[in-house]
C-alpha positions as CSV (number, residue, x, y, z in Angstrom):
1,M,31.0,43.1,-25.6
2,I,30.3,39.6,-24.8
3,N,31.6,37.2,-27.6
4,S,29.9,34.3,-28.7
5,K,32.2,31.6,-26.8
6,E,31.5,33.1,-23.8
7,T,27.7,33.2,-24.2
8,T,27.7,29.7,-25.1
9,V,29.5,28.5,-22.1
10,R,27.2,30.5,-19.8
11,G,24.3,29.0,-21.6
12,N,25.7,25.5,-21.1
13,F,26.4,26.3,-17.6
14,V,22.9,27.8,-17.1
15,S,21.2,24.9,-18.7
16,M,23.1,22.4,-16.9
17,L,22.1,24.0,-13.5
18,A,18.4,24.2,-14.7
19,A,18.4,20.7,-15.8
20,F,19.9,19.7,-12.4
21,L,17.3,22.0,-10.2
22,L,14.5,20.9,-12.2
23,T,15.1,17.2,-11.7
24,M,16.0,17.7,-8.0
25,C,12.8,19.4,-7.6
26,A,10.9,16.7,-9.2
27,S,12.7,13.7,-7.3
28,V,11.3,15.2,-4.0
29,E,8.3,12.8,-4.4
30,F,10.6,9.8,-3.9
31,F,11.4,11.4,-0.4
32,S,8.4,10.3,0.9
33,I,8.9,6.7,-0.5
34,F,12.4,6.1,0.9
35,P,12.6,7.9,4.2
36,G,16.1,9.1,5.3
37,D,19.2,10.8,3.8
38,R,20.1,8.0,1.5
39,V,17.8,9.0,-1.2
40,I,18.7,12.7,-1.1
41,I,22.1,11.5,-1.8
42,V,21.4,9.3,-4.5
43,S,19.0,11.8,-6.1
44,I,21.8,14.5,-6.1
45,L,24.2,11.9,-7.3
46,G,21.8,10.8,-10.2
47,S,20.9,14.4,-11.2
48,L,24.5,15.4,-11.2
49,L,25.8,12.4,-13.3
50,G,23.1,13.2,-15.9
51,V,23.9,16.6,-16.6
52,V,27.7,15.9,-16.5
53,G,27.4,13.1,-18.8
54,A,25.3,14.9,-21.3
55,Y,27.6,17.9,-21.3
56,L,30.8,15.7,-21.9
57,A,28.9,14.0,-24.5
58,M,28.0,17.2,-26.3
59,K,31.5,18.3,-25.8
60,L,33.3,15.4,-26.9
61,S,30.9,14.8,-29.8
62,I,30.6,11.3,-28.9
63,P,28.7,9.1,-31.3
64,K,25.2,8.0,-30.1
65,Q,26.2,4.5,-29.6
66,L,29.2,5.0,-27.5
67,E,27.5,7.6,-25.6
68,A,24.7,5.3,-24.7
69,L,27.4,2.8,-23.6
70,S,29.2,5.3,-21.6
71,L,26.1,6.2,-19.8
72,I,25.5,2.6,-18.7
73,V,29.1,2.0,-17.4
74,A,28.8,5.4,-15.6
75,F,25.4,4.7,-14.1
76,F,26.9,1.2,-12.5
77,L,30.3,2.7,-11.6
78,F,28.7,5.1,-9.3
79,S,25.6,3.1,-8.3
80,A,27.4,2.3,-4.6
81,P,25.3,4.8,-2.8
82,A,22.2,3.3,-4.0
83,T,22.9,-0.3,-3.0
84,N,24.0,-0.1,0.7
85,A,26.7,-2.0,-0.4
86,G,30.1,-1.9,-2.1
87,I,33.7,-1.1,-0.8
88,M,32.9,2.1,1.8
89,Y,29.7,2.4,0.0
90,I,31.4,4.2,-2.8
91,I,33.4,1.6,-5.0
92,P,30.7,-0.9,-6.3
93,T,31.2,-4.7,-6.0
94,L,30.3,-7.6,-8.3
95,S,27.6,-8.4,-6.0
96,S,26.3,-4.8,-6.0
97,I,26.4,-4.5,-9.6
98,H,24.5,-7.5,-10.0
99,G,21.8,-6.1,-7.5
100,V,21.8,-3.1,-9.5
101,A,21.0,-4.8,-12.8
102,T,18.6,-7.1,-11.1
103,T,16.6,-4.1,-9.6
104,T,16.5,-2.1,-12.9
105,I,14.7,-4.9,-14.6
106,S,12.5,-6.3,-11.7
107,G,12.8,-3.7,-9.1
108,W,9.6,-1.7,-10.4
109,S,7.4,-4.4,-9.6
110,Q,8.8,-5.0,-6.6
111,L,8.2,-1.5,-5.4
112,V,4.8,-1.2,-6.1
113,T,3.9,-4.8,-4.3
114,S,5.7,-3.9,-1.5
115,Q,4.5,-2.4,1.9
116,L,6.4,1.2,2.1
117,P,8.7,2.3,3.4
118,P,10.9,-0.7,1.9
119,G,13.5,-2.2,4.0
120,P,17.3,-0.9,3.8
121,D,18.7,-4.3,2.9
122,N,17.6,-4.2,-0.6
123,Y,18.8,-2.2,-4.3
124,L,15.2,-0.6,-4.5
125,L,17.1,3.2,-4.4
126,T,18.2,2.0,-7.6
127,I,14.9,3.3,-8.9
128,P,15.2,6.9,-8.1
129,Y,19.2,6.9,-8.8
130,L,18.2,5.7,-12.3
131,V,15.0,8.0,-12.8
132,T,16.9,11.3,-11.9
133,L,19.9,10.1,-13.8
134,L,17.9,10.0,-17.1
135,G,15.8,13.0,-16.4
136,A,18.7,15.2,-15.9
137,Y,20.5,13.7,-18.7
138,F,17.6,14.1,-21.4
139,G,16.6,17.6,-19.6
140,F,20.1,19.1,-20.5
141,S,20.6,17.2,-23.7
142,I,17.2,18.4,-25.2
143,S,17.6,22.0,-24.1
144,S,21.2,22.3,-25.6
145,R,21.5,19.9,-28.5
146,T,18.2,20.4,-30.1
147,K,16.2,23.4,-31.4
148,Y,13.1,22.5,-29.2
149,R,14.9,23.8,-26.1
150,L,11.8,24.1,-24.3
151,L,11.1,20.4,-24.6
152,G,13.7,19.9,-22.1
153,L,11.2,20.6,-19.3
154,L,9.7,17.2,-20.2
155,P,12.2,14.9,-18.5
156,P,11.7,16.4,-15.4
157,L,8.0,16.5,-15.7
158,L,8.7,12.7,-15.9
159,V,10.6,12.3,-13.0
160,L,7.7,14.0,-10.8
161,V,5.1,11.8,-12.4
162,S,7.2,8.5,-11.8
163,G,7.5,9.4,-8.0
164,I,3.8,9.9,-7.6
165,L,2.8,6.9,-9.3
166,L,5.3,4.5,-7.6
167,G,4.3,6.1,-4.3
168,T,1.3,5.9,-2.2
169,S,-2.0,7.3,-2.9
170,S,-2.0,9.8,0.1
171,G,0.9,12.3,0.9
172,I,1.9,15.7,0.5
173,S,-0.1,17.7,-1.9
174,I,1.0,17.5,-5.5
175,L,0.9,21.2,-5.8
176,D,3.4,21.6,-2.9
177,R,5.6,19.6,-4.8
178,A,5.3,21.2,-8.3
179,V,5.4,24.9,-7.1
180,P,9.3,24.8,-6.9
181,L,9.5,22.7,-10.1
182,F,7.1,25.4,-11.7
183,G,9.3,28.3,-10.4
184,V,12.5,27.0,-11.6
185,A,10.9,26.2,-15.1
186,L,9.7,29.5,-15.4
187,V,13.2,31.2,-14.9
188,W,14.7,28.8,-17.1
189,V,11.8,29.6,-19.8
190,Y,12.7,33.3,-19.5
191,Y,16.7,32.9,-19.9
192,L,16.2,30.6,-23.0
193,R,13.8,33.3,-24.7
194,K,16.6,36.1,-23.8
195,Q,19.3,33.8,-25.4
196,Q,17.7,34.1,-28.7
197,G,19.4,37.6,-29.1
198,P,21.0,40.4,-27.1
199,E,18.8,43.1,-26.0
200,L,20.1,46.6,-27.5
201,I,18.3,48.6,-24.8
202,G,19.4,48.0,-21.1
203,E,16.3,49.6,-19.6
204,H,14.2,47.3,-21.4
205,T,16.2,44.4,-19.9
206,N,15.4,45.6,-16.5
207,L,11.8,46.0,-17.5
208,S,11.8,42.4,-18.6
209,I,13.2,40.9,-15.4
210,T,10.9,43.1,-13.6
211,G,7.9,41.4,-15.5
212,A,9.2,37.9,-15.2
213,S,9.6,38.4,-11.5
214,I,5.8,39.6,-11.3
215,M,4.7,36.6,-13.5
216,I,6.4,34.0,-11.2
217,V,4.9,35.7,-8.0
218,F,1.6,35.7,-9.6
219,S,1.6,32.2,-10.9
220,I,2.8,30.9,-7.5
221,L,0.2,32.7,-5.5
222,F,-2.5,32.0,-8.1
223,G,-1.8,28.1,-7.6
224,I,-1.7,28.4,-4.0
225,V,-5.0,30.2,-3.4
226,F,-7.1,28.7,-6.1
227,T,-6.0,25.5,-6.7
228,P,-7.6,23.8,-3.6
229,Y,-11.0,24.9,-4.5
230,F,-10.8,22.8,-7.4
231,L,-8.8,19.9,-6.2
232,G,-10.6,18.7,-3.1
233,N,-9.4,16.0,-1.0
234,S,-9.3,13.2,-3.2
235,E,-6.5,10.2,-3.2
236,R,-3.9,10.0,-5.7
237,V,-4.1,7.5,-8.4
238,V,-1.1,5.4,-8.0
239,L,0.1,2.3,-9.5
240,R,0.2,0.0,-6.2
241,N,-3.7,0.5,-6.2
242,Y,-3.7,-1.3,-9.7
243,V,-1.0,-4.0,-9.4
244,I,-2.0,-7.1,-8.1
245,P,0.4,-8.1,-5.4
246,P,2.1,-11.4,-6.4
247,F,0.2,-13.1,-3.2
248,N,-3.2,-13.8,-3.9
249,P,-5.0,-15.3,-0.7
250,E,-8.0,-15.8,-3.0
251,T,-6.3,-18.8,-4.5
252,Y,-5.8,-20.7,-1.1
253,P,-8.5,-22.8,0.4
254,S,-10.4,-21.3,3.3
255,P,-8.3,-21.6,6.7
256,L,-11.5,-22.3,8.5
257,N,-12.4,-25.4,6.4
258,G,-9.4,-27.1,7.9
259,F,-10.5,-26.9,11.5
260,R,-11.7,-30.2,11.7
261,N,-8.7,-31.5,10.4
262,Y,-6.5,-29.9,13.1
263,V,-8.8,-30.7,16.0
264,V,-9.6,-34.2,15.2
265,T,-7.0,-35.7,12.9
266,E,-4.1,-33.7,14.0
267,K,-5.4,-33.5,17.7
268,N,-2.2,-34.8,19.5
269,T,0.1,-33.5,17.1
270,L,2.6,-31.1,18.0
271,L,2.5,-28.1,15.3
272,F,4.8,-25.6,16.6
273,T,6.4,-24.1,19.7
274,V,5.7,-20.3,20.5
275,S,7.8,-18.8,23.6
276,G,7.7,-15.1,24.9
277,V,4.0,-15.2,25.3
278,E,1.6,-14.2,28.0
279,K,-1.4,-16.1,29.1
280,G,-4.2,-15.0,27.4
281,D,-2.6,-13.9,24.1
282,Q,-4.3,-14.5,20.8
283,I,-1.9,-16.0,18.4
284,R,-3.5,-15.5,15.1
285,L,-2.9,-18.0,12.0
286,A,-5.5,-16.2,9.5
287,T,-8.1,-13.6,9.7
288,M,-11.3,-14.3,7.3
289,D,-13.7,-11.2,6.6
290,S,-15.4,-12.5,3.3
291,Y,-18.5,-14.9,3.3
292,N,-20.3,-15.8,0.1
293,G,-22.6,-18.7,1.5
294,V,-20.2,-21.3,0.9
295,I,-16.9,-20.4,2.7
296,W,-15.3,-17.9,5.0
297,G,-12.3,-16.5,2.7
298,V,-9.4,-14.3,3.4
299,G,-10.5,-10.9,2.0
300,S,-8.5,-8.6,0.1
301,G,-8.8,-4.9,-1.3
302,S,-11.2,-3.2,1.4
303,S,-9.8,-0.9,4.0
304,G,-10.5,-3.5,6.6
305,S,-9.2,-6.5,4.6
306,G,-6.0,-4.8,3.2
307,Y,-3.5,-6.7,0.7
308,Y,-0.5,-8.9,1.6
309,V,2.5,-7.4,0.3
310,K,6.3,-8.2,0.8
311,P,6.9,-6.5,4.2
312,G,9.4,-3.5,4.5
313,N,11.9,-3.4,7.3
314,P,10.7,-2.4,10.1
315,I,7.4,-4.2,9.1
316,S,5.7,-1.4,10.8
317,Q,6.3,1.7,12.6
318,L,2.8,2.0,14.2
319,I,2.6,3.4,17.8
320,C,0.4,1.2,20.5
321,P,-3.2,1.0,18.4
322,S,-4.9,0.9,22.2
323,T,-5.5,4.2,24.4
324,Y,-5.2,1.9,27.3
325,G,-1.6,0.8,26.2
326,C,0.2,-2.0,25.1
327,S,2.7,-4.5,26.1
328,H,5.9,-5.1,24.1
329,Q,6.5,-8.9,23.4
330,E,9.4,-10.6,21.5
331,V,7.8,-13.9,20.4
332,T,9.6,-16.7,18.8
333,V,7.9,-19.3,16.8
334,V,9.6,-22.9,16.1
335,D,7.9,-25.0,13.4
336,N,7.4,-28.7,14.0
337,A,4.5,-30.0,11.7
338,Y,2.5,-27.3,10.9
339,S,2.4,-26.8,7.1
340,D,0.0,-24.3,6.1
341,V,0.7,-20.8,4.4
342,W,-0.6,-18.7,7.3
343,L,1.8,-18.0,9.9
344,P,1.3,-17.5,13.5
345,S,1.4,-13.9,14.8
346,V,0.7,-12.1,17.9
347,G,-0.5,-8.3,18.3
348,N,0.5,-5.6,16.1
349,V,3.8,-6.7,14.4
350,I,6.8,-4.5,14.4
351,T,9.8,-6.5,13.1
352,M,10.3,-10.1,12.0
353,K,13.4,-12.0,11.7
354,F,13.9,-15.7,10.3
355,S,16.4,-18.1,11.4
356,G,17.7,-21.4,10.3
357,S,19.3,-22.5,6.9
358,R,16.0,-21.6,4.9
359,A,16.1,-18.0,6.5
360,A,16.9,-16.1,3.5
361,S,14.6,-17.8,1.2
362,L,11.7,-17.6,3.6
363,A,12.5,-13.7,4.4
364,Q,12.6,-13.4,0.6
365,N,8.9,-14.8,0.2
366,V,7.2,-13.8,3.4
367,Q,4.3,-11.6,2.7
368,F,2.4,-9.5,5.3
369,N,-1.1,-7.9,5.7
370,F,-0.8,-4.3,7.0
371,A,-4.7,-4.1,7.8
372,T,-5.1,-7.4,9.6
373,Q,-1.5,-7.8,11.0
374,S,-1.2,-11.3,9.3
375,L,1.5,-12.9,8.1
376,A,1.7,-15.6,5.0
377,E,4.5,-17.8,3.7
378,P,3.7,-19.1,0.3
379,I,6.8,-21.5,0.3
380,L,5.5,-22.8,3.7
381,L,7.4,-23.6,6.9
382,S,9.6,-26.8,7.1
383,P,10.4,-28.8,10.6
384,G,13.0,-26.7,12.5
385,D,12.5,-23.2,10.6
386,S,12.0,-20.4,13.1
387,Y,11.4,-16.8,13.2
388,S,11.2,-14.0,16.0
389,I,8.6,-11.2,16.0
390,N,8.9,-7.8,18.1
391,A,5.2,-6.8,18.5
392,L,3.0,-4.4,20.4
393,V,0.1,-6.7,22.0
394,P,-2.9,-3.9,23.0
395,N,-4.3,-3.9,26.5
396,Y,-8.2,-4.3,26.8
397,P,-10.5,-2.1,29.0
398,S,-13.0,-3.8,31.3
399,A,-16.4,-4.4,29.8
400,T,-18.0,-1.6,31.6
401,E,-15.5,0.7,29.8
402,L,-16.1,-1.1,26.3
403,A,-19.7,-0.7,26.7
404,G,-19.0,3.3,26.2
405,L,-17.0,2.7,22.9
406,D,-18.1,3.2,19.4
407,L,-17.1,0.8,16.7
408,A,-14.5,2.1,14.4
409,K,-15.4,3.1,10.7
410,I,-14.1,0.4,8.6
411,S,-15.0,-1.1,5.4
412,L,-15.5,-5.0,5.2
413,P,-17.0,-7.1,2.3
414,S,-20.4,-7.7,2.9
415,P,-21.6,-11.4,3.3
416,T,-23.6,-13.0,0.7
417,N,-26.1,-15.8,0.3
418,V,-27.1,-15.6,4.2
419,P,-29.9,-17.5,5.4
420,P,-32.9,-15.5,6.6
421,V,-32.9,-17.4,9.8
422,I,-29.7,-15.5,10.6
423,Q,-31.0,-11.9,11.0
424,S,-34.3,-13.1,12.5
425,K,-32.1,-15.1,15.4
426,A,-29.9,-12.3,15.7
427,S,-32.8,-9.6,16.3
428,T,-34.4,-12.0,18.6
429,L,-31.1,-12.8,20.6
430,T,-30.5,-9.0,21.0
431,A,-34.1,-7.5,21.5
432,G,-33.9,-4.5,23.9
433,V,-30.2,-4.7,24.1
434,G,-28.7,-0.8,23.6
435,P,-25.0,-0.6,22.9
436,D,-23.0,-2.3,20.1
437,F,-20.7,-3.9,22.6
438,A,-23.9,-5.0,24.7
439,K,-25.2,-6.7,21.5
440,L,-21.9,-8.4,20.4
441,Q,-21.6,-9.7,24.0
442,D,-25.1,-10.9,24.2
443,L,-24.8,-12.9,21.1
444,S,-21.4,-14.6,22.3
445,T,-22.7,-15.3,25.8
446,K,-26.2,-16.8,24.6
447,L,-24.2,-18.9,21.9
448,R,-21.8,-20.1,24.7
449,Q,-24.3,-20.9,27.0
450,D,-27.1,-22.4,25.1
451,G,-25.1,-24.5,22.5
452,T,-23.6,-28.1,22.4
453,Y,-20.2,-28.5,21.6
454,S,-19.2,-31.4,19.0
455,D,-16.7,-32.0,16.5
456,G,-18.7,-34.8,15.0
457,L,-17.0,-37.6,16.7
458,K,-18.9,-41.0,17.8
459,N,-19.6,-40.3,21.5
460,Q,-20.7,-36.6,20.4
461,A,-24.0,-35.3,18.9
462,V,-24.1,-35.3,15.3
463,S,-22.3,-32.1,13.9
464,V,-21.5,-31.6,10.2
465,A,-18.5,-29.8,9.6
466,G,-18.6,-26.6,7.3
467,T,-20.0,-23.0,7.3
468,G,-22.0,-23.1,4.3
469,A,-25.5,-21.5,4.2
470,Y,-27.4,-24.7,4.5
471,R,-25.1,-25.8,7.5
472,M,-25.7,-22.2,9.0
473,A,-29.7,-22.4,8.7
474,E,-29.3,-25.8,10.1
475,F,-27.3,-24.8,12.9
476,F,-30.0,-22.6,14.3
477,H,-32.7,-25.2,13.9
478,G,-33.3,-26.3,17.7
479,V,-30.2,-26.3,19.9
480,P,-27.2,-25.3,18.4
481,V,-24.6,-28.0,17.8
482,G,-20.9,-27.6,16.4
483,D,-17.5,-26.5,17.1
484,A,-15.8,-23.3,17.0
485,E,-15.8,-23.5,13.4
486,Q,-19.7,-23.0,13.4
487,Y,-20.2,-20.9,16.3
488,S,-17.7,-18.2,15.4
489,S,-19.2,-18.2,11.8
490,A,-22.6,-17.9,13.2
491,M,-21.9,-15.2,15.4
492,A,-20.0,-13.3,12.7
493,L,-23.0,-13.6,10.5
494,M,-25.4,-12.4,13.0
495,A,-23.4,-9.7,14.2
496,D,-22.8,-8.4,10.4
497,S,-26.6,-8.6,10.2
498,L,-26.9,-6.2,12.8
499,G,-24.8,-3.7,10.9
500,L,-21.5,-4.5,13.2
501,P,-18.9,-5.6,10.9
502,C,-16.5,-8.0,12.2
503,R,-14.0,-11.1,10.9
504,V,-13.4,-14.6,12.0
505,V,-9.9,-15.6,13.3
506,L,-8.4,-18.9,13.3
507,G,-5.5,-19.3,15.9
508,T,-5.0,-20.6,19.7
509,V,-4.9,-18.6,22.7
510,A,-1.8,-19.2,25.2
511,K,-2.8,-21.0,28.5
512,S,0.5,-19.7,30.1
513,N,3.3,-17.5,30.2
514,G,6.7,-18.1,28.7
515,T,6.7,-21.3,26.0
516,I,3.6,-23.1,24.9
517,Q,3.3,-26.1,22.7
518,V,0.6,-26.0,20.2
519,K,-1.1,-29.2,19.3
520,G,-4.1,-29.5,16.9
521,S,-6.3,-29.7,19.7
522,D,-5.2,-26.3,20.8
523,I,-6.7,-24.7,17.6
524,T,-9.8,-22.8,17.9
525,S,-11.8,-20.0,16.1
526,W,-13.3,-16.6,17.6
527,V,-14.8,-13.2,16.2
528,E,-13.0,-9.9,16.5
529,V,-14.4,-6.3,16.3
530,D,-12.9,-3.1,15.7
531,F,-13.5,-0.6,18.4
532,Q,-12.3,2.8,18.3
533,G,-9.2,3.4,20.8
534,I,-8.2,-0.1,21.5
535,G,-8.6,-1.7,17.7
536,W,-9.6,-5.3,17.4
537,Y,-11.4,-7.0,20.3
538,P,-12.0,-10.6,20.5
539,F,-15.4,-12.4,21.2
540,F,-15.4,-16.3,22.1
541,P,-18.8,-17.7,21.3
542,T,-17.8,-21.4,21.5
543,P,-19.1,-23.6,24.2
544,P,-16.8,-25.6,26.5
545,T,-16.1,-28.9,25.1
546,S,-17.8,-30.7,27.9
547,S,-21.3,-28.6,27.0
548,K,-24.1,-30.8,26.2
549,K,-27.8,-29.5,25.9
550,N,-30.9,-31.7,25.4
551,Q,-31.3,-31.9,21.8
552,S,-33.9,-33.1,19.2
553,P,-32.7,-34.7,16.1
554,P,-32.0,-31.7,13.3
555,A,-34.7,-31.3,10.8
556,P,-34.2,-29.4,7.5
557,P,-34.5,-25.6,7.9
558,A,-38.0,-24.1,7.0
559,S,-36.7,-22.0,4.2
560,S,-33.9,-23.9,2.5
561,A,-35.2,-23.6,-1.0
562,N,-32.8,-20.9,-2.1
563,I,-29.8,-22.2,0.2
564,P,-26.8,-23.8,-1.5
565,V,-26.2,-27.3,-0.2
566,V,-22.4,-27.7,0.4
567,A,-20.9,-31.0,0.9
568,S,-18.3,-30.5,3.8
569,N,-15.2,-32.9,4.1
570,L,-12.4,-32.8,6.9
571,D,-10.0,-32.4,3.9
572,N,-9.0,-28.9,2.8
573,S,-8.6,-30.3,-0.6
574,Q,-12.7,-30.3,-0.9
575,N,-12.5,-26.5,-1.1
576,S,-11.3,-25.9,-4.5
577,S,-9.5,-22.8,-5.8
578,A,-12.1,-22.3,-8.4
579,A,-14.9,-22.0,-5.4
580,S,-12.7,-20.0,-3.5
581,Q,-12.1,-17.5,-6.3
582,N,-15.9,-17.3,-7.4
583,A,-16.9,-16.8,-3.9
584,T,-14.4,-13.7,-2.9
585,S,-15.1,-12.2,-6.3
586,K,-18.8,-12.0,-5.3
587,A,-18.0,-10.7,-1.9
588,A,-15.8,-7.9,-3.5
589,A,-18.7,-7.1,-5.8
590,T,-20.7,-6.0,-2.3
591,K,-18.1,-4.4,-0.5
592,K,-19.1,-1.4,1.7
593,H,-17.7,2.0,0.5
594,V,-16.7,4.6,3.0
595,T,-16.2,7.2,0.4
596,G,-18.3,8.7,-2.7
597,N,-15.2,9.4,-5.0
598,N,-15.1,6.9,-8.0
599,A,-12.0,5.9,-9.7
600,T,-12.7,8.0,-12.9
601,G,-13.1,11.4,-10.8
602,I,-10.1,10.7,-9.0
603,L,-8.1,10.2,-12.1
604,I,-9.5,13.5,-13.6
605,L,-8.4,15.3,-10.3
606,D,-5.2,13.8,-10.4
607,I,-4.4,14.6,-13.9
608,F,-5.6,18.2,-13.3
609,E,-3.6,18.7,-10.2
610,I,-0.3,17.4,-12.1
611,S,-0.8,19.2,-15.2
612,L,-1.9,22.7,-13.4
613,P,1.5,24.3,-13.1
614,F,2.3,23.7,-16.6
615,L,-1.0,24.7,-17.8
616,V,0.1,28.0,-16.2
617,I,3.3,28.0,-17.8
618,T,1.7,27.7,-21.2
619,F,-0.6,30.4,-20.3
620,V,2.1,32.9,-19.3
621,A,4.5,31.8,-22.5
622,M,1.4,32.5,-24.7
623,S,0.8,35.7,-23.2
624,I,4.2,36.8,-23.7
625,L,4.0,35.8,-27.4
626,L,1.0,37.6,-27.9
627,L,2.2,40.6,-26.5
628,K,5.5,40.2,-28.6
629,A,3.4,39.8,-31.8
630,R,1.7,42.9,-30.8
631,R,4.9,44.9,-30.3
632,R,6.2,43.5,-33.6
633,R,3.1,44.8,-35.5
634,K,3.3,47.9,-33.9
635,R,7.0,48.6,-34.9
636,K,6.2,47.4,-38.4
637,F,3.3,49.6,-39.6
638,Q,3.4,52.5,-36.9
639,G,5.6,55.7,-36.6
640,S,7.8,57.1,-38.7
641,P,10.0,55.4,-41.3
642,L,13.0,56.2,-39.0
643,D,11.1,54.5,-36.0
644,R,10.0,51.6,-38.1
645,I,13.8,51.0,-39.2
646,V,15.1,51.1,-35.4
647,G,12.1,49.0,-34.2
648,A,13.3,46.3,-37.2
649,W,16.6,46.3,-35.6
650,Q,15.5,45.8,-32.2
651,E,13.5,42.8,-33.4
652,L,16.8,41.4,-34.9
């Protein structure tokens, strides 16, 4: 005969074990956010601290206010493993406690706006530590200290949901994550039902255990076999897809609008120095893939445009994007008079490190676009600031090999308000040309050979700055006249009209190996197209600066009635933030969609995927209750009086 005290001790131990296991099963979603062993240690620590804290609070009958205070103290006291700081990573320091407190408040927004995986030199592991602690604490407290014991399943469920929402839209199937959680939950539900009263017949107990085992196996097999037929291959709904990153490139002037300022006003100004480059390296300042008839803007949101987010450490874990190999380069940039938000970079960035007195501040604010491999610094560089980049620079195949490659399947914003002459001119220039690469090469070659270079100076042909629709229409009336700003824009618009998505890049090209000094006159612009197996390949449609062709005075384009007239100026300030935001919003409205899934359908599928195991639990529990109700009715109304008396005692 087991006394009530032993039953209570055993029940508390089982509830603690169940709350711990449920929370750990639910926390595995954080393992894909924070790779490595530390997240496992932190999750175990949080879950263990939660159940032990809840048990001690129950046994000692601590008042609610003191219980909350004790939990907060314990949270900070054992927080060192989550901070990668403290004495021997065990004893917290004032600095680590301050970091934990700050992350507890603001770390959530930092996590959903940062590139994953986050770097180790921060306190973001505080989040899974806190979530698991609260999940285990409330899971055990509800199941052991209230009459609604089954509601103790909700906190672990919330741990699972929080890990999903804070993660990425792709990852291991949620079903795979939920099956272990469901199995532990079902065993615990069965145990809680058994705790309501001792069974009088041992044989019946064995049958109950056998039945529960059959239900567990059936439910798991049901979920594994049938769930894929309902779910499909949709992406998850996660917070980072809906939270606007703190850095918004659409609020900044178009980088290309400042081109004339570089090549004319700052022609002889030393902007920055780059060391570690090889001759021919393209040093990017900014990539632009959004055109609205007024400016080329830095796009945001599509698969090709990407988002600017706070980078992790390392920034990227990409292998070489080119099947023709890559060269590993360590490049150092030292600022002199460069004062724009867009940072020079090369290739596919792996790591980045700032130097100088402002290193910590610059590292805290730098933003990275994984899709375009571009860097931005909202607080701007100052003379003397420097940073080093480790990058993989792809090798390019020959033109003959490129001719046999297909374009990568990528989505970019569709240009709007494009003059009709662009498409007709593109069709004329590429008539009879076959492969995509040949069309692009033909556009670039003919613009470079047939055009006249002019920055609009006194000793050059008349050339108005800007890339607006009117300027682009005028550009093709007679012999093209302009500089890299107009030629790259014209080629990009023509290529897109042929169904060849591309982007415009502002930057410079290394003229020698080793260290180069970049002046304003070295800044240029080119067009890049994404090919399968090599990545973004550059085309340079701008004629040499000495190129001059016979040119008749430009006349207004024939079809200019519906083309917006935009006054151009050398000063970036003429490009207002309002115009930029309006432009990019129009471009975003015409994005090319690569999938047919809509947000509502994805949301419904994700809700169904998350809730399926618990729907199965509910179904099984309701089936058990209905069977027990039927048995109770049978014992009450069927059989002899003696059988009904025995049945009544069995019910008790």
